[in-house]
PyMOL Python script that loads the backbone (N, CA, C, O; Angstrom):
from pymol import cmd

cmd.read_pdbstr("""\
ATOM      1  N   MET A   1      -2.471  23.015  -3.715  1.00  0.00           N
ATOM      2  CA  MET A   1      -3.123  22.234  -3.602  1.00  0.00           C
ATOM      3  C   MET A   1      -3.350  21.232  -2.617  1.00  0.00           C
ATOM      4  O   MET A   1      -2.925  20.097  -2.831  1.00  0.00           O
ATOM      5  N   ASN A   2      -3.830  21.440  -1.791  1.00  0.00           N
ATOM      6  CA  ASN A   2      -4.367  20.266  -0.913  1.00  0.00           C
ATOM      7  C   ASN A   2      -5.549  19.207  -0.773  1.00  0.00           C
ATOM      8  O   ASN A   2      -6.748  19.434  -0.609  1.00  0.00           O
ATOM      9  N   GLN A   3      -4.892  18.002  -0.881  1.00  0.00           N
ATOM     10  CA  GLN A   3      -5.691  16.731  -1.336  1.00  0.00           C
ATOM     11  C   GLN A   3      -5.581  15.812  -0.602  1.00  0.00           C
ATOM     12  O   GLN A   3      -4.500  15.492  -0.107  1.00  0.00           O
ATOM     13  N   THR A   4      -6.851  15.113  -0.353  1.00  0.00           N
ATOM     14  CA  THR A   4      -6.449  14.044   0.714  1.00  0.00           C
ATOM     15  C   THR A   4      -6.031  12.987  -0.392  1.00  0.00           C
ATOM     16  O   THR A   4      -6.341  13.046  -1.582  1.00  0.00           O
ATOM     17  N   LEU A   5      -5.172  11.886   0.303  1.00  0.00           N
ATOM     18  CA  LEU A   5      -4.400  10.958  -0.611  1.00  0.00           C
ATOM     19  C   LEU A   5      -4.963   9.954  -0.158  1.00  0.00           C
ATOM     20  O   LEU A   5      -5.291   9.228  -1.095  1.00  0.00           O
ATOM     21  N   MET A   6      -5.303   9.454   1.015  1.00  0.00           N
ATOM     22  CA  MET A   6      -5.679   8.206   1.723  1.00  0.00           C
ATOM     23  C   MET A   6      -6.453   8.924   2.549  1.00  0.00           C
ATOM     24  O   MET A   6      -6.140   9.947   3.157  1.00  0.00           O
ATOM     25  N   ASN A   7      -7.687   8.234   2.548  1.00  0.00           N
ATOM     26  CA  ASN A   7      -9.008   8.240   3.456  1.00  0.00           C
ATOM     27  C   ASN A   7      -8.856   7.252   4.467  1.00  0.00           C
ATOM     28  O   ASN A   7      -8.806   6.069   4.129  1.00  0.00           O
ATOM     29  N   PRO A   8      -8.776   7.582   5.667  1.00  0.00           N
ATOM     30  CA  PRO A   8      -8.740   6.615   6.624  1.00  0.00           C
ATOM     31  C   PRO A   8      -9.793   5.749   6.784  1.00  0.00           C
ATOM     32  O   PRO A   8      -9.557   4.576   7.070  1.00  0.00           O
ATOM     33  N   LYS A   9     -10.822   6.108   6.658  1.00  0.00           N
ATOM     34  CA  LYS A   9     -12.145   4.846   6.355  1.00  0.00           C
ATOM     35  C   LYS A   9     -11.863   4.020   5.552  1.00  0.00           C
ATOM     36  O   LYS A   9     -12.017   2.859   5.930  1.00  0.00           O
ATOM     37  N   VAL A  10     -11.358   4.237   4.176  1.00  0.00           N
ATOM     38  CA  VAL A  10     -11.064   3.078   3.546  1.00  0.00           C
ATOM     39  C   VAL A  10     -10.144   1.637   3.600  1.00  0.00           C
ATOM     40  O   VAL A  10     -10.203   0.560   3.008  1.00  0.00           O
ATOM     41  N   LEU A  11      -9.035   2.383   4.914  1.00  0.00           N
ATOM     42  CA  LEU A  11      -8.421   1.432   5.709  1.00  0.00           C
ATOM     43  C   LEU A  11      -9.649   0.469   6.268  1.00  0.00           C
ATOM     44  O   LEU A  11     -10.246  -0.478   5.756  1.00  0.00           O
ATOM     45  N   GLN A  12      -9.760   1.154   7.579  1.00  0.00           N
ATOM     46  CA  GLN A  12     -10.824   0.605   8.468  1.00  0.00           C
ATOM     47  C   GLN A  12     -11.714  -0.518   8.043  1.00  0.00           C
ATOM     48  O   GLN A  12     -11.710  -1.724   8.292  1.00  0.00           O
ATOM     49  N   ASN A  13     -12.997   0.788   6.835  1.00  0.00           N
ATOM     50  CA  ASN A  13     -13.518  -0.281   6.263  1.00  0.00           C
ATOM     51  C   ASN A  13     -13.168  -1.866   5.746  1.00  0.00           C
ATOM     52  O   ASN A  13     -13.927  -2.821   5.907  1.00  0.00           O
ATOM     53  N   ARG A  14     -12.064  -1.905   5.199  1.00  0.00           N
ATOM     54  CA  ARG A  14     -11.683  -2.997   4.751  1.00  0.00           C
ATOM     55  C   ARG A  14     -11.054  -4.012   5.869  1.00  0.00           C
ATOM     56  O   ARG A  14     -11.076  -5.239   5.765  1.00  0.00           O
ATOM     57  N   LEU A  15     -10.480  -3.265   6.979  1.00  0.00           N
ATOM     58  CA  LEU A  15     -10.142  -4.226   7.920  1.00  0.00           C
ATOM     59  C   LEU A  15     -11.578  -4.895   8.664  1.00  0.00           C
ATOM     60  O   LEU A  15     -11.529  -5.931   9.327  1.00  0.00           O
ATOM     61  N   GLU A  16     -12.421  -4.377   8.510  1.00  0.00           N
ATOM     62  CA  GLU A  16     -13.883  -4.538   8.956  1.00  0.00           C
ATOM     63  C   GLU A  16     -14.263  -5.472   8.237  1.00  0.00           C
ATOM     64  O   GLU A  16     -14.615  -6.512   8.793  1.00  0.00           O
ATOM     65  N   SER A  17     -14.296  -5.380   6.925  1.00  0.00           N
ATOM     66  CA  SER A  17     -14.892  -6.565   5.927  1.00  0.00           C
ATOM     67  C   SER A  17     -14.199  -7.949   6.106  1.00  0.00           C
ATOM     68  O   SER A  17     -14.815  -8.984   5.854  1.00  0.00           O
ATOM     69  N   LEU A  18     -12.909  -7.952   6.545  1.00  0.00           N
ATOM     70  CA  LEU A  18     -11.915  -9.021   6.740  1.00  0.00           C
ATOM     71  C   LEU A  18     -12.376  -9.774   7.879  1.00  0.00           C
ATOM     72  O   LEU A  18     -12.205 -10.993   7.886  1.00  0.00           O
ATOM     73  N   GLY A  19     -12.982  -9.151   8.911  1.00  0.00           N
ATOM     74  CA  GLY A  19     -13.263  -9.059  10.402  1.00  0.00           C
ATOM     75  C   GLY A  19     -12.381  -9.476  11.183  1.00  0.00           C
ATOM     76  O   GLY A  19     -12.585 -10.380  11.992  1.00  0.00           O
ATOM     77  N   TRP A  20     -10.843  -8.629  10.986  1.00  0.00           N
ATOM     78  CA  TRP A  20      -9.976  -8.461  11.719  1.00  0.00           C
ATOM     79  C   TRP A  20      -9.726  -7.204  12.671  1.00  0.00           C
ATOM     80  O   TRP A  20     -10.095  -6.044  12.483  1.00  0.00           O
ATOM     81  N   THR A  21      -8.926  -7.788  13.854  1.00  0.00           N
ATOM     82  CA  THR A  21      -8.988  -6.631  14.504  1.00  0.00           C
ATOM     83  C   THR A  21      -7.531  -5.860  14.274  1.00  0.00           C
ATOM     84  O   THR A  21      -6.857  -6.318  13.352  1.00  0.00           O
ATOM     85  N   GLN A  22      -7.120  -5.032  14.821  1.00  0.00           N
ATOM     86  CA  GLN A  22      -5.630  -4.569  14.757  1.00  0.00           C
ATOM     87  C   GLN A  22      -4.648  -5.412  14.978  1.00  0.00           C
ATOM     88  O   GLN A  22      -3.805  -5.374  14.082  1.00  0.00           O
ATOM     89  N   TYR A  23      -4.369  -6.356  16.048  1.00  0.00           N
ATOM     90  CA  TYR A  23      -3.479  -7.139  16.420  1.00  0.00           C
ATOM     91  C   TYR A  23      -3.690  -8.056  15.389  1.00  0.00           C
ATOM     92  O   TYR A  23      -2.686  -8.762  15.290  1.00  0.00           O
ATOM     93  N   ARG A  24      -4.512  -8.346  14.613  1.00  0.00           N
ATOM     94  CA  ARG A  24      -4.566  -9.580  13.737  1.00  0.00           C
ATOM     95  C   ARG A  24      -3.869  -9.106  12.108  1.00  0.00           C
ATOM     96  O   ARG A  24      -3.545  -9.805  11.148  1.00  0.00           O
ATOM     97  N   LEU A  25      -3.828  -7.710  12.315  1.00  0.00           N
ATOM     98  CA  LEU A  25      -3.498  -6.962  10.813  1.00  0.00           C
ATOM     99  C   LEU A  25      -2.016  -7.229  11.299  1.00  0.00           C
ATOM    100  O   LEU A  25      -1.178  -7.861  10.655  1.00  0.00           O
ATOM    101  N   ALA A  26      -1.805  -6.581  12.676  1.00  0.00           N
ATOM    102  CA  ALA A  26      -0.324  -6.840  13.084  1.00  0.00           C
ATOM    103  C   ALA A  26       0.439  -8.087  12.733  1.00  0.00           C
ATOM    104  O   ALA A  26       1.338  -8.029  11.894  1.00  0.00           O
ATOM    105  N   GLN A  27       0.146  -9.130  13.291  1.00  0.00           N
ATOM    106  CA  GLN A  27      -0.187 -10.297  12.632  1.00  0.00           C
ATOM    107  C   GLN A  27       0.497 -10.821  11.045  1.00  0.00           C
ATOM    108  O   GLN A  27       1.525 -11.433  10.755  1.00  0.00           O
ATOM    109  N   GLU A  28      -0.483 -10.321  10.334  1.00  0.00           N
ATOM    110  CA  GLU A  28       0.297 -10.510   9.271  1.00  0.00           C
ATOM    111  C   GLU A  28       1.074  -9.386   8.001  1.00  0.00           C
ATOM    112  O   GLU A  28       1.232  -9.365   6.780  1.00  0.00           O
ATOM    113  N   ILE A  29       1.322  -8.745   8.912  1.00  0.00           N
ATOM    114  CA  ILE A  29       2.469  -7.652   8.261  1.00  0.00           C
ATOM    115  C   ILE A  29       3.568  -8.482   9.278  1.00  0.00           C
ATOM    116  O   ILE A  29       4.709  -8.650   8.849  1.00  0.00           O
ATOM    117  N   ASP A  30       3.371  -8.758  10.004  1.00  0.00           N
ATOM    118  CA  ASP A  30       4.800  -9.661  11.254  1.00  0.00           C
ATOM    119  C   ASP A  30       5.088 -10.754   9.798  1.00  0.00           C
ATOM    120  O   ASP A  30       6.198 -10.740   9.266  1.00  0.00           O
ATOM    121  N   LYS A  31       3.968 -11.658   9.263  1.00  0.00           N
ATOM    122  CA  LYS A  31       4.374 -12.744   8.295  1.00  0.00           C
ATOM    123  C   LYS A  31       4.542 -12.018   6.733  1.00  0.00           C
ATOM    124  O   LYS A  31       5.164 -12.588   5.837  1.00  0.00           O
ATOM    125  N   LEU A  32       3.995 -10.890   6.581  1.00  0.00           N
ATOM    126  CA  LEU A  32       4.317 -10.112   5.210  1.00  0.00           C
ATOM    127  C   LEU A  32       6.024  -9.782   5.240  1.00  0.00           C
ATOM    128  O   LEU A  32       6.760  -9.879   4.257  1.00  0.00           O
ATOM    129  N   ARG A  33       6.311  -9.503   6.173  1.00  0.00           N
ATOM    130  CA  ARG A  33       8.049  -8.717   6.157  1.00  0.00           C
ATOM    131  C   ARG A  33       8.438 -10.198   6.397  1.00  0.00           C
ATOM    132  O   ARG A  33       9.136 -10.504   5.431  1.00  0.00           O
ATOM    133  N   GLY A  34       8.328 -11.173   7.156  1.00  0.00           N
ATOM    134  CA  GLY A  34       9.347 -12.196   7.532  1.00  0.00           C
ATOM    135  C   GLY A  34      10.252 -12.307   8.308  1.00  0.00           C
ATOM    136  O   GLY A  34      11.172 -13.124   8.317  1.00  0.00           O
ATOM    137  N   ALA A  35       9.885 -11.000   9.390  1.00  0.00           N
ATOM    138  CA  ALA A  35      11.066 -10.607  10.205  1.00  0.00           C
ATOM    139  C   ALA A  35      10.753 -11.379  11.572  1.00  0.00           C
ATOM    140  O   ALA A  35      11.513 -11.260  12.534  1.00  0.00           O
ATOM    141  N   GLN A  36       9.675 -12.125  11.615  1.00  0.00           N
ATOM    142  CA  GLN A  36       9.133 -13.069  13.161  1.00  0.00           C
ATOM    143  C   GLN A  36       9.650 -12.141  14.123  1.00  0.00           C
ATOM    144  O   GLN A  36      10.645 -12.454  14.776  1.00  0.00           O
ATOM    145  N   LYS A  37       9.292 -11.440  14.225  1.00  0.00           N
ATOM    146  CA  LYS A  37       9.612 -10.347  15.549  1.00  0.00           C
ATOM    147  C   LYS A  37       8.067 -10.418  16.687  1.00  0.00           C
ATOM    148  O   LYS A  37       8.098 -10.200  17.898  1.00  0.00           O
ATOM    149  N   GLY A  38       7.079 -10.706  16.042  1.00  0.00           N
ATOM    150  CA  GLY A  38       5.883 -10.839  16.734  1.00  0.00           C
ATOM    151  C   GLY A  38       4.751  -9.734  16.578  1.00  0.00           C
ATOM    152  O   GLY A  38       5.097  -8.673  17.098  1.00  0.00           O
ATOM    153  N   ALA A  39       3.884  -9.713  16.179  1.00  0.00           N
ATOM    154  CA  ALA A  39       2.536  -8.843  16.012  1.00  0.00           C
ATOM    155  C   ALA A  39       2.826  -7.620  17.336  1.00  0.00           C
ATOM    156  O   ALA A  39       2.385  -6.493  17.116  1.00  0.00           O
ATOM    157  N   GLY A  40       3.526  -7.857  18.618  1.00  0.00           N
ATOM    158  CA  GLY A  40       3.040  -6.879  19.201  1.00  0.00           C
ATOM    159  C   GLY A  40       4.040  -5.814  18.996  1.00  0.00           C
ATOM    160  O   GLY A  40       3.805  -4.775  19.613  1.00  0.00           O
ATOM    161  N   ASN A  41       5.247  -5.843  18.170  1.00  0.00           N
ATOM    162  CA  ASN A  41       5.957  -5.018  17.725  1.00  0.00           C
ATOM    163  C   ASN A  41       5.591  -4.149  16.574  1.00  0.00           C
ATOM    164  O   ASN A  41       6.187  -3.099  16.333  1.00  0.00           O
ATOM    165  N   TYR A  42       4.442  -4.678  15.756  1.00  0.00           N
ATOM    166  CA  TYR A  42       3.540  -3.770  14.514  1.00  0.00           C
ATOM    167  C   TYR A  42       2.305  -3.307  15.395  1.00  0.00           C
ATOM    168  O   TYR A  42       1.645  -2.586  14.646  1.00  0.00           O
ATOM    169  N   THR A  43       1.763  -3.368  16.465  1.00  0.00           N
ATOM    170  CA  THR A  43       0.101  -3.207  17.278  1.00  0.00           C
ATOM    171  C   THR A  43       0.263  -1.503  17.133  1.00  0.00           C
ATOM    172  O   THR A  43      -0.685  -0.888  16.645  1.00  0.00           O
ATOM    173  N   SER A  44       1.412  -0.805  17.544  1.00  0.00           N
ATOM    174  CA  SER A  44       1.166   0.276  17.520  1.00  0.00           C
ATOM    175  C   SER A  44       1.126   1.300  15.798  1.00  0.00           C
ATOM    176  O   SER A  44       0.464   2.275  15.442  1.00  0.00           O
ATOM    177  N   THR A  45       2.143   0.487  15.137  1.00  0.00           N
ATOM    178  CA  THR A  45       2.165   0.804  14.011  1.00  0.00           C
ATOM    179  C   THR A  45       0.989   0.997  13.181  1.00  0.00           C
ATOM    180  O   THR A  45       0.645   1.988  12.536  1.00  0.00           O
ATOM    181  N   VAL A  46       0.299  -0.427  13.353  1.00  0.00           N
ATOM    182  CA  VAL A  46      -0.690  -0.343  13.033  1.00  0.00           C
ATOM    183  C   VAL A  46      -1.942   0.284  12.913  1.00  0.00           C
ATOM    184  O   VAL A  46      -2.684   0.385  11.936  1.00  0.00           O
ATOM    185  N   LYS A  47      -2.105   0.859  14.554  1.00  0.00           N
ATOM    186  CA  LYS A  47      -3.278   1.728  15.020  1.00  0.00           C
ATOM    187  C   LYS A  47      -2.644   3.139  14.239  1.00  0.00           C
ATOM    188  O   LYS A  47      -3.373   3.746  13.454  1.00  0.00           O
ATOM    189  N   LYS A  48      -1.520   3.518  14.455  1.00  0.00           N
ATOM    190  CA  LYS A  48      -1.126   5.109  13.425  1.00  0.00           C
ATOM    191  C   LYS A  48      -1.465   5.157  12.265  1.00  0.00           C
ATOM    192  O   LYS A  48      -2.045   6.148  11.820  1.00  0.00           O
ATOM    193  N   VAL A  49      -1.139   3.956  11.428  1.00  0.00           N
ATOM    194  CA  VAL A  49      -0.986   4.472   9.762  1.00  0.00           C
ATOM    195  C   VAL A  49      -3.220   4.086   9.856  1.00  0.00           C
ATOM    196  O   VAL A  49      -3.849   5.109   9.586  1.00  0.00           O
ATOM    197  N   LEU A  50      -3.917   3.127  10.106  1.00  0.00           N
ATOM    198  CA  LEU A  50      -5.488   3.345  10.302  1.00  0.00           C
ATOM    199  C   LEU A  50      -5.676   4.898  10.440  1.00  0.00           C
ATOM    200  O   LEU A  50      -6.250   5.683   9.687  1.00  0.00           O
ATOM    201  N   ASP A  51      -4.752   5.191  12.113  1.00  0.00           N
ATOM    202  CA  ASP A  51      -5.570   6.455  12.490  1.00  0.00           C
ATOM    203  C   ASP A  51      -5.519   7.425  11.204  1.00  0.00           C
ATOM    204  O   ASP A  51      -6.513   7.857  10.619  1.00  0.00           O
ATOM    205  N   ASN A  52      -4.216   7.679  10.884  1.00  0.00           N
ATOM    206  CA  ASN A  52      -3.879   8.650   9.927  1.00  0.00           C
ATOM    207  C   ASN A  52      -2.458   8.148   8.859  1.00  0.00           C
ATOM    208  O   ASN A  52      -1.260   8.244   9.125  1.00  0.00           O
ATOM    209  N   PRO A  53      -3.164   7.564   7.515  1.00  0.00           N
ATOM    210  CA  PRO A  53      -2.555   7.003   6.545  1.00  0.00           C
ATOM    211  C   PRO A  53      -1.617   8.175   5.864  1.00  0.00           C
ATOM    212  O   PRO A  53      -0.467   7.878   5.539  1.00  0.00           O
ATOM    213  N   GLU A  54      -2.008   9.219   5.697  1.00  0.00           N
ATOM    214  CA  GLU A  54      -1.061  10.179   5.803  1.00  0.00           C
ATOM    215  C   GLU A  54       0.051  10.442   5.843  1.00  0.00           C
ATOM    216  O   GLU A  54       0.953  10.685   5.042  1.00  0.00           O
ATOM    217  N   LYS A  55      -0.153  10.338   7.416  1.00  0.00           N
ATOM    218  CA  LYS A  55       1.609  10.451   7.851  1.00  0.00           C
ATOM    219  C   LYS A  55       2.229   9.070   7.928  1.00  0.00           C
ATOM    220  O   LYS A  55       3.353   8.935   8.412  1.00  0.00           O
ATOM    221  N   SER A  56       1.654   8.217   7.547  1.00  0.00           N
ATOM    222  CA  SER A  56       3.024   7.146   7.556  1.00  0.00           C
ATOM    223  C   SER A  56       4.001   7.011   6.519  1.00  0.00           C
ATOM    224  O   SER A  56       3.854   7.427   5.370  1.00  0.00           O
ATOM    225  N   GLN A  57       5.123   6.343   7.020  1.00  0.00           N
ATOM    226  CA  GLN A  57       6.355   6.022   5.860  1.00  0.00           C
ATOM    227  C   GLN A  57       5.401   5.240   4.683  1.00  0.00           C
ATOM    228  O   GLN A  57       4.493   4.444   4.924  1.00  0.00           O
ATOM    229  N   SER A  58       5.900   5.729   3.234  1.00  0.00           N
ATOM    230  CA  SER A  58       5.082   4.504   2.496  1.00  0.00           C
ATOM    231  C   SER A  58       5.098   3.118   2.253  1.00  0.00           C
ATOM    232  O   SER A  58       4.211   2.374   1.833  1.00  0.00           O
ATOM    233  N   LYS A  59       6.659   2.826   2.705  1.00  0.00           N
ATOM    234  CA  LYS A  59       6.953   1.270   2.924  1.00  0.00           C
ATOM    235  C   LYS A  59       5.566   0.489   3.967  1.00  0.00           C
ATOM    236  O   LYS A  59       5.016  -0.598   3.790  1.00  0.00           O
ATOM    237  N   THR A  60       5.287   1.667   5.196  1.00  0.00           N
ATOM    238  CA  THR A  60       4.583   0.892   6.086  1.00  0.00           C
ATOM    239  C   THR A  60       2.996   0.670   5.399  1.00  0.00           C
ATOM    240  O   THR A  60       2.359  -0.377   5.281  1.00  0.00           O
ATOM    241  N   LEU A  61       2.649   1.999   5.020  1.00  0.00           N
ATOM    242  CA  LEU A  61       1.228   2.059   3.927  1.00  0.00           C
ATOM    243  C   LEU A  61       1.147   1.268   3.133  1.00  0.00           C
ATOM    244  O   LEU A  61       0.075   1.013   2.584  1.00  0.00           O
ATOM    245  N   GLU A  62       2.438   0.569   2.812  1.00  0.00           N
ATOM    246  CA  GLU A  62       2.239  -0.443   1.448  1.00  0.00           C
ATOM    247  C   GLU A  62       2.084  -1.698   1.874  1.00  0.00           C
ATOM    248  O   GLU A  62       1.231  -2.360   1.282  1.00  0.00           O
ATOM    249  N   ASP A  63       2.855  -2.356   3.000  1.00  0.00           N
ATOM    250  CA  ASP A  63       2.782  -3.355   3.702  1.00  0.00           C
ATOM    251  C   ASP A  63       1.525  -3.844   4.545  1.00  0.00           C
ATOM    252  O   ASP A  63       1.233  -5.017   4.775  1.00  0.00           O
ATOM    253  N   LEU A  64       0.875  -2.766   4.936  1.00  0.00           N
ATOM    254  CA  LEU A  64      -0.313  -2.787   5.779  1.00  0.00           C
ATOM    255  C   LEU A  64      -1.507  -2.933   4.179  1.00  0.00           C
ATOM    256  O   LEU A  64      -1.651  -4.139   3.980  1.00  0.00           O
ATOM    257  N   VAL A  65      -1.865  -2.565   3.702  1.00  0.00           N
ATOM    258  CA  VAL A  65      -2.287  -2.459   2.000  1.00  0.00           C
ATOM    259  C   VAL A  65      -2.440  -3.943   1.777  1.00  0.00           C
ATOM    260  O   VAL A  65      -3.506  -4.554   1.842  1.00  0.00           O
ATOM    261  N   LYS A  66      -1.087  -4.526   1.470  1.00  0.00           N
ATOM    262  CA  LYS A  66      -0.852  -5.823   1.098  1.00  0.00           C
ATOM    263  C   LYS A  66      -0.992  -7.002   2.332  1.00  0.00           C
ATOM    264  O   LYS A  66      -1.231  -8.203   2.199  1.00  0.00           O
ATOM    265  N   ALA A  67      -0.783  -6.309   3.436  1.00  0.00           N
ATOM    266  CA  ALA A  67      -0.939  -7.474   3.964  1.00  0.00           C
ATOM    267  C   ALA A  67      -3.293  -7.757   4.087  1.00  0.00           C
ATOM    268  O   ALA A  67      -3.808  -8.854   4.305  1.00  0.00           O
ATOM    269  N   MET A  68      -4.007  -6.585   3.892  1.00  0.00           N
ATOM    270  CA  MET A  68      -5.119  -6.574   3.863  1.00  0.00           C
ATOM    271  C   MET A  68      -5.647  -7.212   2.433  1.00  0.00           C
ATOM    272  O   MET A  68      -6.855  -7.072   2.247  1.00  0.00           O
ATOM    273  N   GLY A  69      -4.797  -7.994   1.247  1.00  0.00           N
ATOM    274  CA  GLY A  69      -4.874  -8.365   0.035  1.00  0.00           C
ATOM    275  C   GLY A  69      -4.813  -6.955  -0.954  1.00  0.00           C
ATOM    276  O   GLY A  69      -5.616  -7.151  -1.867  1.00  0.00           O
ATOM    277  N   GLY A  70      -4.365  -6.028  -1.065  1.00  0.00           N
ATOM    278  CA  GLY A  70      -4.837  -4.720  -1.611  1.00  0.00           C
ATOM    279  C   GLY A  70      -3.411  -4.518  -2.333  1.00  0.00           C
ATOM    280  O   GLY A  70      -2.417  -5.210  -2.107  1.00  0.00           O
ATOM    281  N   GLU A  71      -3.488  -3.448  -3.241  1.00  0.00           N
ATOM    282  CA  GLU A  71      -1.732  -2.941  -3.934  1.00  0.00           C
ATOM    283  C   GLU A  71      -2.350  -1.770  -3.929  1.00  0.00           C
ATOM    284  O   GLU A  71      -3.551  -1.501  -3.894  1.00  0.00           O
ATOM    285  N   LEU A  72      -1.087  -0.875  -3.982  1.00  0.00           N
ATOM    286  CA  LEU A  72      -1.140   0.612  -4.282  1.00  0.00           C
ATOM    287  C   LEU A  72      -0.596   1.121  -5.954  1.00  0.00           C
ATOM    288  O   LEU A  72       0.213   0.642  -6.749  1.00  0.00           O
ATOM    289  N   PHE A  73      -1.444   2.247  -5.977  1.00  0.00           N
ATOM    290  CA  PHE A  73      -1.090   2.408  -7.445  1.00  0.00           C
ATOM    291  C   PHE A  73      -0.769   3.979  -7.090  1.00  0.00           C
ATOM    292  O   PHE A  73      -1.181   4.729  -6.205  1.00  0.00           O
ATOM    293  N   ILE A  74       0.181   4.140  -8.213  1.00  0.00           N
ATOM    294  CA  ILE A  74       0.587   5.896  -8.994  1.00  0.00           C
ATOM    295  C   ILE A  74      -0.373   5.948 -10.263  1.00  0.00           C
ATOM    296  O   ILE A  74      -0.568   5.091 -11.125  1.00  0.00           O
ATOM    297  N   LYS A  75      -0.884   7.156 -10.115  1.00  0.00           N
ATOM    298  CA  LYS A  75      -0.970   7.479 -11.403  1.00  0.00           C
ATOM    299  C   LYS A  75      -0.899   8.680 -11.366  1.00  0.00           C
ATOM    300  O   LYS A  75      -1.476   9.396 -10.547  1.00  0.00           O
ATOM    301  N   TRP A  76       0.025   9.138 -12.506  1.00  0.00           N
ATOM    302  CA  TRP A  76       0.503  10.525 -12.811  1.00  0.00           C
ATOM    303  C   TRP A  76      -0.794  11.132 -14.320  1.00  0.00           C
ATOM    304  O   TRP A  76      -1.101  10.558 -15.365  1.00  0.00           O
ATOM    305  N   LYS A  77      -1.275  12.594 -13.695  1.00  0.00           N
ATOM    306  CA  LYS A  77      -2.196  13.382 -14.418  1.00  0.00           C
ATOM    307  C   LYS A  77      -1.663  13.507 -15.913  1.00  0.00           C
ATOM    308  O   LYS A  77      -2.057  13.004 -16.966  1.00  0.00           O
ATOM    309  N   LYS A  78      -0.532  14.441 -15.578  1.00  0.00           N
ATOM    310  CA  LYS A  78       0.025  14.480 -17.020  1.00  0.00           C
ATOM    311  C   LYS A  78       1.395  14.198 -17.210  1.00  0.00           C
ATOM    312  O   LYS A  78       2.304  14.535 -16.452  1.00  0.00           O
ATOM    313  N   THR A  79       1.529  13.353 -18.605  1.00  0.00           N
ATOM    314  CA  THR A  79       2.672  12.654 -18.587  1.00  0.00           C
ATOM    315  C   THR A  79       2.967  12.964 -20.312  1.00  0.00           C
ATOM    316  O   THR A  79       1.992  13.161 -21.038  1.00  0.00           O
ATOM    317  N   GLU A  80       4.137  12.984 -20.789  1.00  0.00           N
ATOM    318  CA  GLU A  80       4.321  13.218 -22.080  1.00  0.00           C
ATOM    319  C   GLU A  80       5.305  11.449 -22.773  1.00  0.00           C
ATOM    320  O   GLU A  80       6.158  10.805 -22.162  1.00  0.00           O
ATOM    321  N   PRO A  81       4.986  11.296 -23.536  1.00  0.00           N
ATOM    322  CA  PRO A  81       5.483   9.951 -24.104  1.00  0.00           C
ATOM    323  C   PRO A  81       6.814  10.339 -24.543  1.00  0.00           C
ATOM    324  O   PRO A  81       7.066  11.216 -25.369  1.00  0.00           O
ATOM    325  N   VAL A  82       7.826   9.445 -23.778  1.00  0.00           N
ATOM    326  CA  VAL A  82       9.287   9.374 -23.871  1.00  0.00           C
ATOM    327  C   VAL A  82       9.633   8.290 -24.378  1.00  0.00           C
ATOM    328  O   VAL A  82       9.376   7.215 -23.837  1.00  0.00           O
ATOM    329  N   VAL A  83      10.387   8.417 -25.705  1.00  0.00           N
ATOM    330  CA  VAL A  83      10.897   7.200 -26.476  1.00  0.00           C
ATOM    331  C   VAL A  83      12.505   6.663 -25.962  1.00  0.00           C
ATOM    332  O   VAL A  83      13.521   7.272 -26.300  1.00  0.00           O
ATOM    333  N   VAL A  84      12.519   5.753 -25.324  1.00  0.00           N
ATOM    334  CA  VAL A  84      13.763   5.457 -24.916  1.00  0.00           C
ATOM    335  C   VAL A  84      14.751   4.788 -25.865  1.00  0.00           C
ATOM    336  O   VAL A  84      15.912   5.097 -26.130  1.00  0.00           O
ATOM    337  N   ASP A  85      14.074   3.904 -26.255  1.00  0.00           N
ATOM    338  CA  ASP A  85      14.838   2.775 -27.626  1.00  0.00           C
ATOM    339  C   ASP A  85      13.977   2.839 -28.338  1.00  0.00           C
ATOM    340  O   ASP A  85      12.830   2.948 -27.903  1.00  0.00           O
ATOM    341  N   TYR A  86      14.367   2.772 -30.272  1.00  0.00           N
ATOM    342  CA  TYR A  86      13.336   1.952 -30.943  1.00  0.00           C
ATOM    343  C   TYR A  86      14.028   1.630 -32.126  1.00  0.00           C
ATOM    344  O   TYR A  86      15.098   2.126 -32.481  1.00  0.00           O
ATOM    345  N   GLU A  87      13.285   0.668 -32.797  1.00  0.00           N
ATOM    346  CA  GLU A  87      13.840  -0.164 -33.454  1.00  0.00           C
ATOM    347  C   GLU A  87      12.977  -0.014 -34.734  1.00  0.00           C
ATOM    348  O   GLU A  87      11.755  -0.036 -34.583  1.00  0.00           O
ATOM    349  N   GLU A  88      13.544   0.153 -36.111  1.00  0.00           N
ATOM    350  CA  GLU A  88      13.111   0.178 -37.507  1.00  0.00           C
ATOM    351  C   GLU A  88      12.067  -1.384 -37.713  1.00  0.00           C
ATOM    352  O   GLU A  88      12.657  -2.459 -37.601  1.00  0.00           O
ATOM    353  N   VAL A  89      10.800  -1.381 -37.959  1.00  0.00           N
ATOM    354  CA  VAL A  89      10.871  -2.767 -38.654  1.00  0.00           C
ATOM    355  C   VAL A  89      10.220  -2.660 -40.003  1.00  0.00           C
ATOM    356  O   VAL A  89       9.265  -1.917 -40.226  1.00  0.00           O
ATOM    357  N   LYS A  90      10.879  -3.568 -41.034  1.00  0.00           N
ATOM    358  CA  LYS A  90      10.084  -3.235 -42.194  1.00  0.00           C
ATOM    359  C   LYS A  90       9.690  -4.535 -42.305  1.00  0.00           C
ATOM    360  O   LYS A  90      10.267  -5.500 -41.804  1.00  0.00           O
ATOM    361  N   PHE A  91       8.517  -4.552 -43.090  1.00  0.00           N
ATOM    362  CA  PHE A  91       7.605  -5.652 -43.583  1.00  0.00           C
ATOM    363  C   PHE A  91       7.650  -6.238 -44.820  1.00  0.00           C
ATOM    364  O   PHE A  91       7.005  -5.579 -45.636  1.00  0.00           O
ATOM    365  N   SER A  92       8.139  -7.178 -45.260  1.00  0.00           N
ATOM    366  CA  SER A  92       8.113  -7.821 -46.582  1.00  0.00           C
ATOM    367  C   SER A  92       7.021  -8.307 -46.933  1.00  0.00           C
ATOM    368  O   SER A  92       6.273  -8.718 -46.046  1.00  0.00           O
ATOM    369  N   ASP A  93       6.616  -8.400 -48.326  1.00  0.00           N
ATOM    370  CA  ASP A  93       5.795  -8.899 -49.044  1.00  0.00           C
ATOM    371  C   ASP A  93       5.630 -10.099 -49.317  1.00  0.00           C
ATOM    372  O   ASP A  93       4.728 -10.439 -50.082  1.00  0.00           O
TER     373      ASP A  93
END
""", "prot")
cmd.dss("prot")
cmd.show_as("cartoon", "prot")
cmd.util.cbc("prot")
cmd.orient("prot")
């Protein structure tokens, strides 16, 4: 099954709605990571993620989304309940 995980337009639209340039997003990623390397270290990374998020490392994509005020979620389609531990509770009258 070949499925699109992330449409690049979603990220581009968010960037535009914030009124940010790719350079501004690179600055935000630099702040988020706390590396103080400067935005110049992230500009090509930002461009690559915006152009093709599916080919990006998950941590890089996550940081980009967080920098724009978003979150990533994983939703499992079919799951079975798993009991890890339980405790019996008795109610008194």
